PLY file of the C-alpha trace (Angstrom):
ply
format ascii 1.0
element vertex 114
property float x
property float y
property float z
element edge 113
property int vertex1
property int vertex2
end_header
11.21 -14.27 -8.79
10.86 -17.14 -11.19
8.04 -19.50 -10.25
5.93 -16.97 -8.34
2.54 -16.03 -9.81
2.51 -12.79 -11.80
0.57 -10.88 -9.15
2.95 -11.83 -6.36
5.95 -10.94 -8.55
4.47 -7.50 -9.17
3.77 -7.05 -5.43
7.32 -8.02 -4.49
8.79 -5.66 -7.14
6.78 -2.76 -5.70
8.08 -3.69 -2.23
11.66 -3.70 -3.50
11.18 -0.35 -5.23
9.65 1.21 -2.11
12.47 -0.11 0.07
15.05 1.49 -2.23
13.27 4.73 -3.02
11.23 5.84 -0.02
12.63 7.31 3.18
12.78 5.26 6.38
10.13 7.57 7.84
7.55 6.21 5.37
4.76 3.98 6.64
3.17 1.81 3.96
-0.05 -0.08 4.67
-0.12 -3.46 2.96
-1.95 -6.80 3.13
1.17 -9.00 2.91
3.41 -7.45 5.55
5.92 -10.33 6.03
6.62 -10.51 2.28
6.79 -6.74 2.04
9.39 -6.50 4.84
11.40 -9.40 3.48
11.63 -8.03 -0.04
11.48 -4.30 0.79
14.36 -4.64 3.23
12.95 -2.08 5.66
10.43 -2.01 8.49
8.30 0.60 6.72
5.50 -1.84 5.90
2.58 -2.07 8.34
-0.82 -3.69 8.52
-4.10 -1.82 8.48
-4.93 -0.43 11.90
-7.78 -2.41 13.43
-10.60 -1.64 13.87
-11.02 0.90 11.14
-13.75 3.56 11.31
-16.53 3.65 8.76
-16.11 7.16 7.35
-13.37 8.42 5.04
-12.49 11.37 7.32
-12.19 9.07 10.31
-10.02 6.60 8.38
-7.74 9.46 7.34
-7.52 10.61 10.94
-6.44 7.11 12.03
-3.91 6.99 9.18
-2.52 10.39 10.23
-2.28 9.27 13.85
-0.30 6.19 12.71
1.83 8.35 10.34
0.75 6.26 7.34
2.05 7.82 4.14
1.33 5.18 1.44
-0.95 2.31 0.45
0.38 -0.81 -1.36
-2.27 -2.51 -3.48
-2.21 -5.84 -5.25
-4.28 -6.82 -8.21
-5.91 -9.53 -6.16
-7.75 -7.01 -4.00
-7.68 -7.36 -0.24
-8.48 -5.05 2.66
-6.06 -2.32 1.60
-7.58 -2.21 -1.89
-11.05 -1.94 -0.37
-9.97 1.01 1.82
-8.22 2.68 -1.12
-11.30 2.32 -3.29
-13.50 3.79 -0.55
-11.16 6.76 -0.03
-10.84 7.38 -3.77
-14.63 7.33 -4.26
-14.97 9.85 -1.46
-12.20 12.15 -2.71
-10.13 11.19 -5.80
-7.47 13.76 -4.93
-6.61 11.90 -1.72
-4.48 9.29 -3.55
-1.65 9.76 -6.04
-0.08 6.78 -7.80
3.65 6.74 -7.14
4.73 3.43 -8.69
3.40 0.42 -10.58
4.90 -2.95 -11.43
3.54 -5.62 -13.73
1.07 -5.52 -16.64
-1.06 -8.67 -16.50
-1.48 -8.55 -12.72
-0.12 -5.18 -11.56
0.64 -3.93 -8.05
0.51 -0.25 -7.13
1.94 2.13 -4.58
-0.18 5.20 -3.77
0.75 8.25 -1.69
-1.88 9.62 0.67
-2.39 13.38 0.20
-3.61 14.69 3.52
0 1
1 2
2 3
3 4
4 5
5 6
6 7
7 8
8 9
9 10
10 11
11 12
12 13
13 14
14 15
15 16
16 17
17 18
18 19
19 20
20 21
21 22
22 23
23 24
24 25
25 26
26 27
27 28
28 29
29 30
30 31
31 32
32 33
33 34
34 35
35 36
36 37
37 38
38 39
39 40
40 41
41 42
42 43
43 44
44 45
45 46
46 47
47 48
48 49
49 50
50 51
51 52
52 53
53 54
54 55
55 56
56 57
57 58
58 59
59 60
60 61
61 62
62 63
63 64
64 65
65 66
66 67
67 68
68 69
69 70
70 71
71 72
72 73
73 74
74 75
75 76
76 77
77 78
78 79
79 80
80 81
81 82
82 83
83 84
84 85
85 86
86 87
87 88
88 89
89 90
90 91
91 92
92 93
93 94
94 95
95 96
96 97
97 98
98 99
99 100
100 101
101 102
102 103
103 104
104 105
105 106
106 107
107 108
108 109
109 110
110 111
111 112
112 113
């Protein structure tokens, strides 16, 4: 991954980890789906459903309906990070950190606890 910015390296490393360690039935919402699929090696990475409702309970219902199990967050923010922050502020127990890569510009994988 030489030459990529630190944040993208961290993101790719989380994708690789998820592809090796999560079951094929997992559905991971991410902002950079093409990169995630390329480096994760599985079609378990999906984009945020659109449009998204405005309440946490409604968002979780949509996620359940789409069988979304995880959120992949980059240090640079993005739509997934905004949704994760909103869900966490509503109910901190809804997200559990599963994996992290990088120190200067980390990327994170969170499990959704329905």
